N, C-alpha and C positions, 0 to 999 in steps of 0.2 A: 504494500500500500504506500503510495507516494505521500510525502510530507504534507502536501497541500491538497490531496485528493481524497479526503474522507467523505466521499459521496457514493451513492449507489452506482452512478455511472462509472466512477473510477474503479470501484470494485469489479464491476462487470468486465471492464476492459482488461484488467490484469488476469482475471479468472479465464477469460477467453483465450489469452495467451497460454495460460497454464494448461488449458484443455487440449492443447495440441498433442500432449502425451509423448512418452519416450519413444514410441514406435515411429513417430514422425521426425525424430531427431537423430541425426547421424553423429556417431562418435568421431569428431574431427577436431583439429586444432582450432580454437576459437578465433574469430575476427576481433580486431581491436574494439569494436563497438559492443562486444559481448561482455566486456569487463572494463574496469577503471584502474588505471595505474596511479598510485599516489606519489606525488612529487612535491616535497621530499618524502621518503618513506617514514613511517612512524617508528619511534624508538620503543624499546621495551620488549615485552613478550617473555617467553620461557627460554632461558639460555640452553642452546644445544637442541632445541626443538622448533618445529614449524607450528605456529599457532593458527588455528582455524576458529573464527568467531561467527556464531550464528546470531544475527540480529533479528529480534522478533518483538511482537506486541500481542498480548493475549486477546485483544479485541479485533485483531486483523484476520479476516476469513482466509486470506492467502497463507498466512502463517499457520493457521489451523490445518489447511490442506497439506502444507509442507511437512508436517510432523511425521506422518507414516513414510515419507520419502527420505528425509534427512536422518532419522534415527538409525535405520539399518545401515545407511551410508557411513555415518559417523562411527558406528560400531566396528566397521571394517577398515578404518584408517590405519596406516602403517604405524609402527612403534615410534617413529621419530616425529609424529604429529600429535599435538595436543589440541583437543576440541573443547570449547566452552560456549555457553550461551550468554548473550548480553541483551536484557530487555530494554526496549527503546520507548521513549515518550516524546512524540512530536508536539504534544500539547500538555499543559500543566495538569489537566484533569486525568491524564493517562499515567501519571507517576504512581498512582495507587497500584497499578498492575505491576510496575517494576518492584514495588515493595512486597507484593505477594510472592514474586519469584524469589527474592532474596531472603524473605522470611522462611520460605520452604527450604531454601538452601541452608540457612542457619540451623534449621531443625532436622536436617538430613532427610527431607521428605520430597525432594524434587523427583526422583525416580518413581515414587509411588503416586504423586499427585499432579505432576506437570500436565499430563494429558487430560486428567480429570478437570483441571481448570479450563482448558480449552473446550472440553465437552460441555461444561456448565454454561460458558458464555455463548457458544455457537449452536448447541443442540437444545439445551434447557432454557436458553434465552435469559439467563441470569447474568446481568452485566458485571456483577462483583465489583462495584465501584464505590461502595461505602464500607468503612471498616467494620461496622457491626454486622452487616450482611455477609461480609467476607468471613468474619469469625464464626458466624452461624454455619456457613457452608463448611468450613474446616472442621467444626465440631461434628457435623454429620459424617465426615470422612474418618472420624475416630481420633482427631487431634484434640489435645487439651486446649480449650478455648482461651483460657488466660495465658497459657504459654505461647500460643500463636500470637496473640495481641502484643505480648511483651516483645517477641521477636520482631513483629511488624513495625512497632514503634521504636525499636532500639536504635541507638546511635550507629551501630555497625551497619544496619540495613540502610539507614539514611546516607551513610558514607558511601556504600556501594552504589546507591542510586545516583549520587553525584558523579562517581567515577564512571558509571555507565554512560552518562550524558557526555562526559569528556571523550570517552572512547568512540562513541557514535559521531561526535563532532570531528574528531581526529580523522576518522575514515571518510567523512563527508558523504555519508550515505544519504540518499534522498527518499528512501522508502524501505519497507520491509515486506517479506523476509529478504535478507541480504546475507551474503557470506563474505567475511573478511579473511584475507590470507596473509598472515605474518607481517601485518603493517605495511604491505606493499601493494596489494590489489584488493578489489572487491567486485563481486558479481551478484546478480539477482535474476529472478525469473523474468522481470520486465526487460532487463538488458539482454539476457540470453535467448529470450523467446518462449521459454517454458520453465517451470520449476525443475523438471527433470533435466533439462539441458544445463541449468545453472550448476548442478552437481557435477556434470561432465566438465564444464568450464573450471570449476573449483579443483577438480582432479588435475587438470592441466596446470593451473596456477600453483598448486602444491609442488608439482614437478619443477616449475620455474623457480620457485623459492628455494627448493632443495639445490638446484644447479647453481644458484647465485650465492649460496652460503660461503 
């Protein structure tokens, strides 16, 4: 979803691209328009590893559709690649979803509940945009309500939320879902033509990052 395209028309356009499917995408070296090169590249990352960053927002339907594609892809990444998620908020009212993710991370519950948050927002039509409603949802999933709210409101979660904003701004992404590669490149379904193709482009960019180390 583009930074300024939080409309039904914008959603439909990107989903139409995503609907091309992997069968229509050839495994070939990408054209320059299928990814962005960061100049200068970002500093940081994990020493000795290639860092892959999935930028997402729980409220984005494209990010929801991306989950069953990127999760098995990420599980098969080579040993020299480190994968992490960074929740993005293009609007202040979306910061609450960043805090959901980092609270789950602090409680060790991302693997158990990450997909359930997407399901709640996109299938159950529960926006999860108010702390009390979020805490109620988490309690229904078996979490201690008070402990979740403590994590949700913690200094650590607020710090990670600010850091996530800095990372997204450093990559200069203009929509989600997007995939950042080692502070040097990023790609997305909108750039690559489909969500499936964006993973092929990411594979190529991982190879480029490896060759450039």
